[in-house]
N, C-alpha and C positions, 0 to 999 in steps of 0.2 A: 504493500500500500504506500502511496506517495506521502511524503511528509506534509504536503500541502492539502491533503484530503481533509475537507471540512473546515478549512481556514477561510476566514472572512477577509477579503483583500479590497481595499480602496485603490482603484487605478486612476491616478491623476494625469490629465492630458493637457498640455499647454500648446500655444500657437507656434508650432514648428512644422516644417515640411515632413519631418520624421514621424508626424502623428499617424501616418498611414500604418506604421509598424505597430501601433497600439492595438489595432484590430487583431493582428497575429498574436500579440502578447496576451490579450484577453482570452483568445481561443485556447492558447497553450495552458494558461492558468486554470481555465475551466476543465480542460482535459485532464489536468492533474487532480481534479476533485475540489478545487477552490470555488468559493462563491464570490463573484466579482461585482463591485459597485463602481461605476465610472463617475468621476467628477471632472468636469472640463472648465477651462477658462473660456470666456466669450471668443477669444481669438482662436482657440483650439477648434471651435465649430466651423471655422473657415477652411480647415484642412481635412477634416473628416466629419461626416454627419452623425449626429446623435442617433439617428435611425439605425445606422449600421451597427453601432456599438450596443444599443439596447436590444437589437435582434440577437446579437451574439451572447449577451449576458442575461437576457430575459429579465432585465430590470430597466426602469426608466433612467435615462442619463440625467444627472444633476448638474446644473450649470448656474442657475440663478438662486438668490436667496429666497425669492418669492415665486412660486410656480403659478399661482393664480391670484386673482384680485379679491379673494374671499377671506383673507386674513391667514390662510395657511402658508407655511414656510418650511424650508428645508433646514433641518437642524444639524449644523456642523458638529455640535457637541455630541449628539447621538452617534454620528458616524465615527467620531474619535473613540467612543466607548465600544462600538460594535466591532471595529476592525482588529484583526490580528496582525496586519501589516498594511502599510501604505506604500505604493510604488508610484513615483511620478516620472513618467516616461512617455514622450520626451519632456525634458525640463529646460526651458529657455533661460538665457542670461537674465531677462527681466524677472521671471518668476524666481530664479535663484536669489536675485537681489532682494525681492520682496520678502521671501521666506527668511532670509538671513537677518533682515531688519524689522520683521514683524509688521509689514505694511499689508494689512488685512483688507484689501479693497475688492476681493472677489471670493467666490465660494471655495475655490481650491485652496487659497492661502489660509482662509479661516479654518478650513478642515484640517490643514496641516498643523496650525497652531493649537488645535484642540486634540491632536492625535496622541493617544496614550501608548499606541503600539509602535514598533520599530518602523522607521521610514527609510526607503531606498530611493535614491535620486539618480536618474540617468540623464546627464546633460546632453544637449544637442544644439549645436550652433556652428557658425563659421570659425575657422582656425584662429583668426586674429581676436575674435570676441572671446573665445575660450582661453587664449593665452594672455588676455589683458589682465593687468594687475588687480583691477577691481573684481573681476570674475573669480580669480584665484583666491583673493582675500575673502570673498563671500563663501566660496566653497570651503575654505578653512574654518570659517565661522560655523557653517552647517556641520562640519565634522566635529567641531568642539561641542556642539549640542548633542552629539551622539547619533547623528544621521549617518547612513551608509551611502557613500558615493560610488556608483558603478561607473568607472572611468570610460569615457568615449573611445571609440576606435580611431585609428588613422586610416584615411581613405579619401575617395572622391566625395566632394561636398556639393550641395545644391548651387553654390556660387560658381562652380566649375574649377575651383581650386582643389588642391589635395593637401591634407594635413589632419591634425587631431581635432576632433569636434563632432565626428559622426556618431550618432547614438549607437550604443552597443546593441547587438542583435537580440531579438526577443528570446531566443533559445538560451542565450548566455545570461540574460536577466533572470529567467526562471531558474537556471542553475544556481545563480548567486543567492537568490531568495531561498531556494531549497537547501543549499549548504548552510545558510544561517539557521534555519529551523532544525536541521540535523544536529548542529552544534548545540542547540538548546537543550538536548537531552544528554549532554556529555557528563552530567552528574547524576544520571538516573540511578535511583535507589541508594545513593550515597547518603549516609547519615552524618549531618553536619550540625555541630553545636555553635551557636553565635551568641555572644553577649553584647548588649547595647545599652546606651543611656548612662545616666549617673547613678550613684547610690546616695542615699540620705542617711547620715549618722546623727540620730536624735540626741539633743542635749536635754530637752524636757519635752512634754507633750506637744508643744507648738513650735519649737525651734530645732534646727538641724544644721549640720555642716554638709555642704553639697558643692556642686560645681555647675557650670553653664551648659553641660552636654544636653543636647535635645534628642539624641538617639537617631537622628536622620541618617547618618552614615551606616550604622549597624542595621537599620531597617531596610535600607537600600540593598545592602549585601544579602540580607535574608531573602528579599524579594528576588534578586538575581539568581541566587542558588536554587530557590524553589521553582522558578520558571525554567531552570535547566535540569529539572528532574529530581533534585535532592529532597530528602526528608529532613526538614530543618526543625531543630529545637531552638527557639529564640528565648533566651533569658533576658528579660527587659527590666531595667530599673524604672523609677517613676517618670514616665514621659507621656506626652500627649499624642504620640504617634499611633497610627492604626495600620493593621495589615490584614488583608482578607485573602488568604490563599489556602487551598486544601492541603498543601504540602508543608504548611508552617504550624507547628505546635508552640504556642506562646506560654511562657511561665513568667508571671509578674512577681518581682521582688522589690524590696525597698533598700535594705542595708547591704553592706559589703559582706557580712556574715551570711545573709540569706543567698546572695549571689554565689558565694563560695560553695555553700552546700549544694545548690542546684547545679552549678557547673561541674564540680567534682563527681557528683552522682551521675550526670548525663554523659560525661566524657568517656566513661568505661565502654559504652556501647556506640560511641561515635568514631568515625574514621577521620574526621577533621574537626578542629575547634578554631574559630576565628574570634579573637578576644578584642572587640572594638569598644567595649564599655569603658567609661571613665570612672574606675572604681576608686573610692576614697582610700588614701593611704593611712589615715588615722581615724580613730573613733574614740568618743569619750569613755573614760574608764567607768564612770557612773552616770546613769541617766536619771534625772530627777523625776519623781512621781508627779509632782505638781509644777505648774508654771513658775519659773524662777522670777522673783520680783527684783526690780532694779533697786539695789542698795549699795551704791558705790561700786568699787572695782570687784571683779569676779575672777578667780583663778579657775582655768579650765584645764583639766588633766586629760591628756590623750595618750592612747597606746596604738601601736601599729595594727592594722587590719591583717587578716590572713592573705597571703599573696597567692591569688588564683593562678596567675601565669606560672610562677615558680612551682606550685603544687602540680599543675598539669604537666609541665615540662619534665618534672622528676619521675613521672610514671608513664610518660609517652612511650608507646610501643613502636616498633619499627614499621608497623603497618598504619601508623597514625601520623597526621600532619597537624602542626600547631602554628597558627599565624597570629602575630601580635601587632599592636599599635603603639606608637610613641608620639606624644604631643610635646614638643620642646620649644623653648624660647631662646636658648643659646647653645652653641656647640652642638647643633642638632645631630649631625651625622655621628659624631663620636659617642654621644649619649645613646643613640639608637643602636649602634653596633655593639656597644657594651651590653645593652639590654637584650639584644639578639642572642649573645653568647650566654649570658647569665640565666635566661629563661628557657633556653633550648628551643628557640623558635626555628622553624624552617625558613621563614622570611618575616620581615617586620615592615609595617607601613608607617612611614614617617610623615608627620605634619609639623609645620612650623607656624607659630602664631605671628611670625614676622611677615608671612605671605598674605597679602591682601586677598580677602575673599575665601580664606581657608580657616578651618577650625570650627569652634562651637557656633551654632546658630545659623550658619550660612547654608544656602542651598547648593553651593559650589564647594569644591575642595581642590587642593593642589598637593600631590603626594610624591614621595620617593619610596620605591620598593627596594629594600636592602636585604641581600642574603649574605652568606659567608664569603662569597667571591666577588660580588658586584653590587652596584647601585644604579637603579634606573629612574630617571626623573620623568614626570608626566606634567603636562601643562594644566592650567586651571580648567576644570570641567564641572558639569553638574555632578552631584553626588551619585546619581544613578549611573552615569557614565564611568565615574571612578569605581563604582562597585563592579562594573563589567571588567575593568582593567585588573582589579584585584582577583576576581574569580577566574579570569583568563589565565593569570599567573598560577593560581592554584591548580587549575585543570592541567596545566603544563607539567607540574611536578607529580601530579597523580597519574597522568596518562602513561608515564614511563613504565609504571608497574604493569600496565596492560600488555606491553610488548616485550616483556622480559624473556619469554621463551625464545624469541627470534634473536635479539641482539646480544645476549650475554654469554660469555664462555668462562670457564674456570681454568686457571693455570695449574692448580693443584687440587687434589681431592683431600679428603679428611685425614691426612697424615698428621697424627698427633693434634687433630683439631686445629690445623693451621692453614685453612683454605684461603686462597687469594682470589679476588674477583676483578676482572677487567671487562668493562662494558664497551661494546663496539659502538661508539658514539656516531659513526657514519649512518647507522640505522635509525638514529633519532636526531636528524640534523637541526630540528627546531629547539632542542634542549640546550641550555647553557652549560658551560663547563662546570660551574659550581654545583649544578643539579646532578650532573653525571658523577662528580666526585662524592657528593653526599650519598647518592644511591649505592655506589660501590661500597662505601663504608657501612651502610645499613645492611646490605646483603652479606658482606663479609662477617659482620657481627652476628647476623642470624645463623649463617652456616657454622660458625665456630662455637656457638653457644646452644644450639638446638640439638637434642639427641635424636638420632634417626634409627 
């Protein structure tokens, strides 16, 4: 069965000569089992008729906000909630500019701005328009929003010139969208523990020690993992975030002690733990039974909370992965690398409060992913896009285990339990050297410590 079977797809068509290809694209999507709703710009109707497209899709084509004069209207919000994906093909330079800057003056752009599903954009224009700095800047903006750009081909163009700007063929677009949905189950049945939000350490019944964490990042990661097939246990501190997904089991806690108990209990049966919560480092030694009255100075005695990351890192099995977070204000990389080693993380996600738009409360984030061998910087993005980057990195280190039978060979067998392991990294070209080294160490430890 096709991965597109049963999917709801909004097909956006703009005013390009390549609009004729949209009929083929719609037909291919329907052949794969998708349900297609066409949304066109007014200019798009000059290149291909709504009648052709509605005949292919068995749905009326949407182009105007108001279809009749009786008060009825087309809801871009409903389309955004209905769709599993939006494909805009062809997408002109004008539409790219409007989408990048939120100029919602037609039904297609308003639908795009309301879209909750992934968006795929297939540009189509003359080579000079495509190469222009403004077009490239707009495409970069759209990528930073989390959109998927399907690069145009190089070939003969409507202008008679030859160069890059020709819309990708419909078959290739369907392949790209299918590949995306195939990747969405790359965590199928994986059990993942995620901690999110702050903890509150109560001083008395009405006051507490806390921090500014909103839980947005942790909830975005939970949603990303769930959508990719994982069974997620989300241990959430006191936040206003909501998540509604059948793959997410939420456990609400308040204090660091409650989060510690939930995390250590759930980790035993998890293959991955992602510790994004901002857990308090200290808690009051005594909690007053009644509200403390203001009577001059007050001495507040604190003691360290139990270290969740250190506890999980100390019992982590070779078949488990542990991901940490570090929010720093100075010497960021040094502190993050130190924490990576001390807590036995597989990699750590670094935030710096010195980066504008990153950290607590924002809808955006700017991260660096650090492992034992390397550090990778990412630009400022929406937290949902950042969640995808983090989970992509997680999938990369998990997927190596799935191909062990092919790429690894042992140089020695259990002579005095001193086996050595060398991975054939050529079989896994996408893996980074640090990941290969870590995996060799893990397998070597397993072979030399496990009785057969």
